[in-house]
C-alpha positions in Angstrom: 153.0 -86.2 92.0 149.3 -85.5 91.4 147.8 -82.3 92.8 144.9 -83.0 95.1 142.4 -81.3 92.8 143.3 -83.9 90.2 142.7 -87.0 92.3 139.9 -89.3 91.6 138.2 -92.3 93.3 140.2 -95.4 92.7 143.6 -93.6 92.0 146.8 -95.0 93.4 148.8 -92.0 94.5 152.5 -91.4 95.3 153.9 -88.0 96.0 155.0 -85.3 98.4 152.3 -83.4 100.4 152.3 -81.0 103.3 150.8 -82.5 106.5 148.4 -79.9 107.9 147.0 -82.0 110.7 147.6 -85.4 112.4 145.9 -87.0 115.3 145.4 -90.4 116.8 142.0 -92.1 117.2 140.5 -95.5 117.9 137.8 -97.4 116.0 134.7 -98.8 117.6 136.5 -102.1 117.9 139.4 -100.6 119.7 141.9 -100.6 116.9 144.1 -97.5 116.7 144.4 -95.4 113.6 145.6 -91.9 112.6 143.6 -89.0 111.1 145.7 -87.0 108.7 145.0 -83.9 106.6 147.4 -83.5 103.7 147.4 -80.4 101.5 149.0 -78.8 98.5 148.3 -75.5 96.7 145.1 -76.8 95.2 143.4 -77.9 98.4 143.4 -80.5 101.2 142.3 -84.0 101.6 141.4 -86.3 104.6 143.6 -89.3 105.0 143.7 -92.4 107.3 146.6 -94.5 108.4 145.0 -97.8 109.4 148.2 -99.8 110.0 149.7 -97.6 112.7 153.2 -98.8 113.6 153.8 -100.4 110.2 157.4 -100.5 109.2 156.6 -98.7 106.0 155.1 -95.7 107.8 157.6 -93.4 109.4 156.6 -91.0 112.2 155.7 -87.5 111.0 154.0 -84.5 112.4 152.0 -81.5 111.3 153.9 -79.1 109.0 156.2 -82.0 107.8 156.5 -82.5 104.1 155.7 -86.2 103.6 156.2 -88.6 100.7 153.2 -90.9 100.8 151.9 -93.9 98.9 148.2 -94.6 99.2 144.9 -95.3 97.6 142.1 -92.8 96.9 138.5 -93.7 97.7 135.2 -91.8 98.1 133.6 -91.6 101.5 130.4 -89.6 102.3 130.8 -87.7 99.0 134.4 -86.6 99.6 137.7 -88.2 98.6 139.9 -89.8 101.1 143.4 -91.4 101.0 144.3 -94.6 102.8 148.0 -94.1 103.4 150.1 -97.3 103.0 153.6 -95.9 103.2 155.0 -92.6 104.4 158.4 -90.9 105.0 159.4 -87.4 106.0 161.1 -85.5 103.2 164.4 -83.7 103.6 164.7 -80.0 102.6 165.3 -79.7 98.9 163.0 -82.6 98.0 160.0 -80.2 97.6 159.2 -76.6 96.5 157.1 -74.9 99.2 155.3 -72.9 96.5 153.5 -76.1 95.5 151.9 -76.5 98.9 150.5 -73.1 99.8 146.9 -72.5 98.6 146.5 -69.3 96.7 143.4 -67.4 95.4 142.5 -68.1 91.8 142.2 -64.3 91.4 145.3 -62.1 90.8 146.2 -60.4 94.1 147.2 -57.1 92.5 143.9 -56.9 90.5 141.9 -57.5 93.7 143.7 -54.9 95.6 143.3 -52.4 92.8 139.6 -53.2 92.9 139.5 -52.6 96.6 141.3 -49.2 96.2 138.7 -48.3 93.6 135.9 -48.8 96.1 137.8 -46.5 98.5 137.9 -43.9 95.8 134.0 -44.0 95.6 133.6 -43.1 99.3 132.4 -39.5 99.5 132.5 -39.0 103.3 135.7 -37.4 104.3 136.1 -39.2 107.6 135.3 -42.7 106.3 137.7 -42.2 103.3 140.5 -41.0 105.6 139.9 -44.1 107.9 140.1 -46.5 104.9 143.3 -44.8 103.7 144.9 -45.2 107.2 144.5 -49.0 106.8 144.8 -49.7 103.0 147.2 -46.9 101.9 149.4 -45.9 104.8 149.8 -49.0 107.0 152.4 -51.1 105.1 152.6 -53.8 107.7 148.8 -54.2 107.8 148.6 -54.1 104.0 151.2 -56.9 103.6 149.3 -59.1 106.1 145.9 -58.3 104.7 146.9 -59.2 101.1 148.3 -62.6 102.2 145.9 -63.7 105.0 143.2 -66.3 104.9 139.6 -65.5 105.7 139.2 -68.7 107.8 140.9 -71.7 109.2 139.0 -74.2 107.2 135.4 -73.1 106.4 135.8 -70.7 103.4 138.4 -68.7 101.6 141.1 -70.6 103.6 144.0 -69.7 101.2 146.5 -66.9 100.6 144.6 -63.9 99.4 141.4 -65.3 100.8 140.7 -62.4 103.1 141.3 -59.9 100.3 139.0 -61.9 97.9 136.3 -62.2 100.5 136.5 -58.5 101.4 136.3 -57.4 97.7 133.3 -59.7 97.1 131.4 -58.5 100.2 132.1 -54.9 99.3 130.8 -55.4 95.8 127.6 -56.9 97.1 127.1 -54.1 99.6 127.6 -51.6 96.8 124.8 -53.4 94.8 122.6 -53.3 97.9 123.1 -49.6 98.2 122.2 -49.0 94.6 119.2 -51.3 94.8 118.0 -49.8 98.1 118.8 -46.1 98.2 117.8 -45.7 101.8 121.0 -47.5 102.7 123.9 -45.1 103.6 126.3 -46.2 100.8 129.4 -44.8 102.3 128.8 -46.5 105.7 127.8 -49.9 104.4 130.7 -50.1 101.9 133.2 -48.9 104.5 131.9 -51.4 107.0 132.3 -54.1 104.3 135.9 -53.2 103.7 136.7 -53.2 107.4 134.5 -56.0 108.7 137.2 -58.7 108.8 140.4 -56.7 109.1 141.3 -58.3 112.4 141.7 -61.7 110.7 145.3 -60.6 110.1 145.6 -61.0 113.9 143.2 -63.8 114.5 145.1 -66.3 112.2 148.8 -67.1 112.0 150.4 -67.0 108.6 150.5 -70.0 106.2 151.4 -72.8 106.3 150.1 -72.9 109.9 146.9 -70.8 109.3 145.6 -71.5 112.8 144.1 -69.4 115.6 146.5 -67.2 117.5 146.2 -66.8 121.2 144.8 -63.4 120.6 142.4 -64.8 118.1 141.2 -67.5 120.5 140.8 -65.1 123.4 139.2 -62.1 121.6 138.2 -63.1 118.1 138.3 -60.9 115.0 134.9 -59.2 115.6 136.0 -57.5 118.8 139.5 -56.9 117.6 138.2 -55.4 114.4 136.2 -52.8 116.3 139.3 -52.1 118.5 141.5 -51.6 115.4 139.0 -49.1 113.9 138.9 -47.2 117.2 142.7 -47.0 117.2 142.9 -45.6 113.7 140.1 -43.1 114.3 142.3 -41.4 117.0 144.5 -40.2 114.2 141.6 -38.5 112.4 140.7 -35.1 113.9 137.0 -34.5 114.3 135.8 -38.0 113.4 132.1 -37.8 114.5 131.3 -40.0 117.5 127.9 -41.1 116.1 129.6 -42.2 112.8 132.2 -44.1 114.8 129.5 -45.9 116.8 127.5 -46.8 113.7 130.6 -48.2 111.9 131.7 -50.2 115.0 128.2 -51.5 115.3 128.2 -52.8 111.8 131.5 -54.6 112.5 130.3 -56.0 115.9 127.0 -57.3 114.4 128.2 -58.6 111.0 127.7 -62.3 112.0 124.1 -61.5 112.6 123.3 -63.6 115.7 124.8 -63.8 119.2 125.2 -67.6 118.8 127.3 -67.0 115.7 129.8 -64.9 117.6 128.4 -61.3 117.2 128.4 -59.3 120.5 125.4 -57.4 119.1 122.5 -58.2 116.7 122.1 -55.9 113.8 120.2 -52.8 114.7 121.0 -50.6 111.7 119.8 -51.5 108.2 123.4 -51.1 107.0 124.5 -53.8 109.6 121.7 -56.1 108.3 122.9 -55.6 104.7 126.5 -56.3 105.7 125.4 -59.5 107.5 123.5 -60.7 104.4 126.5 -60.0 102.1 129.0 -61.6 104.4 126.9 -64.7 105.0 126.1 -65.1 101.3 129.7 -64.9 100.2 130.9 -67.3 102.9 128.2 -69.8 102.0 128.7 -69.6 98.2 132.5 -70.1 98.6 131.8 -73.0 100.9 129.6 -74.6 98.2 132.2 -73.9 95.6 134.9 -75.6 97.6 132.7 -78.6 98.4 131.8 -79.1 94.7 135.5 -78.7 93.7 136.5 -81.5 96.1 134.1 -84.2 94.9 133.4 -86.0 91.6 130.1 -87.2 92.9 126.8 -86.1 91.4 123.3 -86.0 92.9 123.0 -86.3 96.7 126.2 -85.8 98.6 124.7 -86.6 102.0 124.4 -84.5 105.2 126.8 -81.6 105.5 127.4 -80.7 109.1 128.8 -77.3 108.4 125.7 -76.2 106.3 123.3 -78.4 108.3 121.6 -79.7 105.2 121.5 -82.8 103.0 123.4 -81.4 100.0 122.6 -82.2 96.4 124.6 -81.3 93.3 122.4 -79.7 90.7 122.2 -81.8 87.5 123.8 -80.1 84.5 121.7 -79.9 81.4 122.9 -82.2 78.6 
């Protein structure tokens, strides 16, 4: 079996992969086909089954481990597999560890870095709040360290939420040092807490899909609620500070059309929005580049709403 990250245009592939998604569709000429997304720990790849109903293709569903035979080709700047044969694997034919995407960074090191940022917070109330989440709540800590930061857009791997949070906090720390009028404790605390509700918005791997609660409420509103719940355990927590912190969380997507109930009205909320958006976009670029062998123009990218081009490397 070849890992998905090692596939190239023109490869003939045979191996076991985890089916993340499967749906039926019809071509413009009325011919049925199946859209499939297969994944392993290195990433995911779009696939097509053009010969639906073929004797060599057994029926399978999402979350099945499938032994496939197919051909790899490049389409619109991304690799794709045309599946020729497929069968569902029995337990024991695969090792689940090979199919769960994991952060490239060491989880313990990232969490140690996060705890180091908590140690820098001077405000007694904000530090106590962070400790309620990241030192005292064992159930939350376990979920936070293994959760994804998104379903498919960026950091969609085990440890993705932790990696994204550490990165955003690091950027907010830089902003506070560069622009001293920012309240460092507030913007760094908001960075560490801005996505905490993603532990409730997404189900665990391998599903990594929106929960009912995630669909109905979303991580932004739930995050503000979770902060309010913890604050009740901290005597004397200033109401004004609670409102400012919640505002940063509620406004961290920047615009109403991006899901934020409020637009940023505090400079710390603006800084958090910039840091969050930058990290999400840079990780998106990283994942796009890792999934293609193409150079030059990759074509229109719907997610980023741009005609994307790979920068030529100097010889």
